[in-house]
Structure formats: structure tokens, C-alpha cells
N, C-alpha and C positions, 0 to 999 in steps of 0.2 A: 359699685359700691361706694358708699361716703366715709368710710371707715378708716383711717389713718394707723391707729394704735389703741392697743387695749391692755393692759397688765393685771392680769386676773388677782383675785384678793389674796393677800398672802399674810404672815407672822413676820414681824420686823424682828431685830435682835435683842428686843427687849420682852421680846413674846408678846407684845401686842399685835392685833389685828390691823393691816393697814389698808388704806382704801385703794382702788384700781383708777388706773389712769385711762382715760379714754376721750382724749383729744380727736375731733373731728373735723370735716370741712364744713360744716352746718354754719352758716352766715347768721349773725344775731345784730339785728339794726332795730334803730326807732325813729320814728320821723322827728321827735321832741329833742333830740340832740346830737351833734356829730360824734364818732367816738373819739373820747380821748379827750373832748372838749366839756366845757362845763354845762350842767342837768339846770334846768330853768329852775327856778325858785320855785313855782307851780308844782315842783314835782318834789320839794324837800319839806321838813318842819317849819322851816321858815316861812313856806306857802301855803299851799291848800294842802300839802300833802297826800295827795294821790298820785297813785302806781304811774310809771310814763308806757306810752303806747309801746308795743316790743312784736317785733315781727322775726321771723326765722325760716330759712331756704338751706337747700341741701341736706333735706333729713336724713340720717341713715337708713337702709333697707331694714324692713323688719320692726320698724317703730311702732310701737301698741299704744304708748302713752309718752308723757311729758312732766318733767317737773321745772321750777324756776325760782331760782334762790338770787338774794342780792345781799351782798358782803362787802363791808368796809375793812381791808386789811391793815390800814393806815390808823385804825381807833386804837389808843393807847391802852388796850385791854388785854390781859391774858387770863384765862380758869385755868382752876387746878388741874384738870385733865390736860393742860397742855393745849387747847385750843386758843387762838388770839382773834383780835378785831371785834367787828360787833355786826349781827345779822340783822338787817333791813326787811327782808322778805322771805318768805318760803309758800310755797304754792305747788300743789301736786295733784294727783289724778286728774289731771287735762289730757282728753283723750288725742289719739295719733292723729287724727285727722285734722286737729287744730293747729294752725300756723302762725298764730298771730294772738294778742291779746289787747284790747281797748284799752284805753287811759282809764284808771281807775276800777279795773276788773274786780270783780267780787264774786264772779263764778268760781267754780271748782273747789279743791278743798285749802283753806288756809292753815299752815302749819303757825307755830307761836316764834315771834320776832325777839331779839334782844329787850324790847322795850317791856315784854313780859305780854305783851296782846298777840291777838293774832291778826293778821294782814301783813299790809304794808306799813311801813314807818319810814319816813323819806328822812335823806341825809341831813345830820345835824351836828356835824363834827365843832369839837370844841373850840369856842371863838381864839382867834389868833394861832391855834396850832397849823396853820397852814394848809395847802389843799390837800382832801384826801380822794383817793379813786375808790369807785364804786363798782364793782364787778358783777354784772347783770347775768347769771348761768343759765343756760337751758339746757336741759340734759334728756336725752333720749332713751326711752326702757324698750326693752323687747317685751315685757307685759306689763298688763292694764291693771296693776294692783289697785285694790281700794282700801287704801290706808285712812285710816281713822283720822278725824280733825284734831290739830294741836300740836302734831310732832315738832320737835325740835329741829333745826337742820342736821343735827349730828345724828339724831334719832332717824330720820329721814333716809339720809346716805348709809346708815346701817341697813336700812330696810331693803332701798333700792338697788346696792350695790350688785347682787348677782343677776340683776336685770339690765345692767348698763349699756348701752350701745355707742354711746357716744355724748358728748359734750360741748360747747363752746360759748363763748361771753362777747358781750358788748361792755366795755369800760366808759364810765363816766365821771368828771371830776365836781366836786364841789367844796368851795372853803366859805367861812364864816369870819371875817375880822373883826 
């Protein structure tokens, strides 16, 4: 079994629902960049703005579907509900038999990114803000929900949390001088 840790949904000390923790030994890679290194301009807002190819192995037993998100926690943004950073990509309803996404993928169901549109929106940190880290998360689910298009990251996480088996990420960096 490829499952390391799972903490079920619970209520925190302020009465808010907290999300689960489900890191797995799933490995996420991309032929476009080395983990921790620079994301090619082709995959950013300064380039062609197309999603990088991704692949994953070590899928948890019982996986029926996946979701993929890209989040920049270094973005200097905080929302009223306590979220932070910038969401670049929300993709879901990916069948459990899929273990890679091609560059510029347009299949599956696209959620809404923080640019206010569906699909991938590549890195575009503020000029001179230094390097930002971009987390490409792959989330394995025990069910294959048919979720509607246009969900925000936070709406997606609320809906899939009960089905969470495991997740892991690939981190790339980008900066604009």
C-alpha cells in the first residue's frame, strides 16, 4: 500500500472545518523541469502559457480518480477567508487509469483559477518579487465523482476531502526580474 498518513476531516478550535492530511509516496515528475528548479518560460505567462507535462507513479491502492492543482504560496495575496497565495490550475474528474498529462492538456474538467478563468494560467509573479515556488499537486481519490466544471480550488477540496487517499507534489520555481 502506498499510503503514509491520513488525518480525517475535523473541526478546529475555532469551529471551522479543517482539511485532511494525506501525504503519500506517490512521485510526481515532469520532463519539462527538475524538482526545485526553474519552470521553462514556455509554461509561464511570459511564454506560451501552456501547462507542463506531468506524470505520477506509486498511486495509492484503490485510486479511482485524480485531481491536479497548481498553487503559488509565495504570491503576496491573502483572502478574507484566510486563504493565501495564488491558484494557477484546478483540473479534476481525471480517471484513476491516467498516470500522466501531456503538455497543454485540455481534457478532463477544468476548475477556475485565480485569474478568474478556467484552465491553466502559468506563473507570473510580480516583477522584482524574487523567486516563487509553484506546487503541482496530484491528489488520488477513492471515488470517481463527476464534479461540475468551474469549481475553485477551495470548493474542489471541500467536495473531494471525504474521498482523499493520498497526495504529493512537484515543486518548480519562476521569477521575473
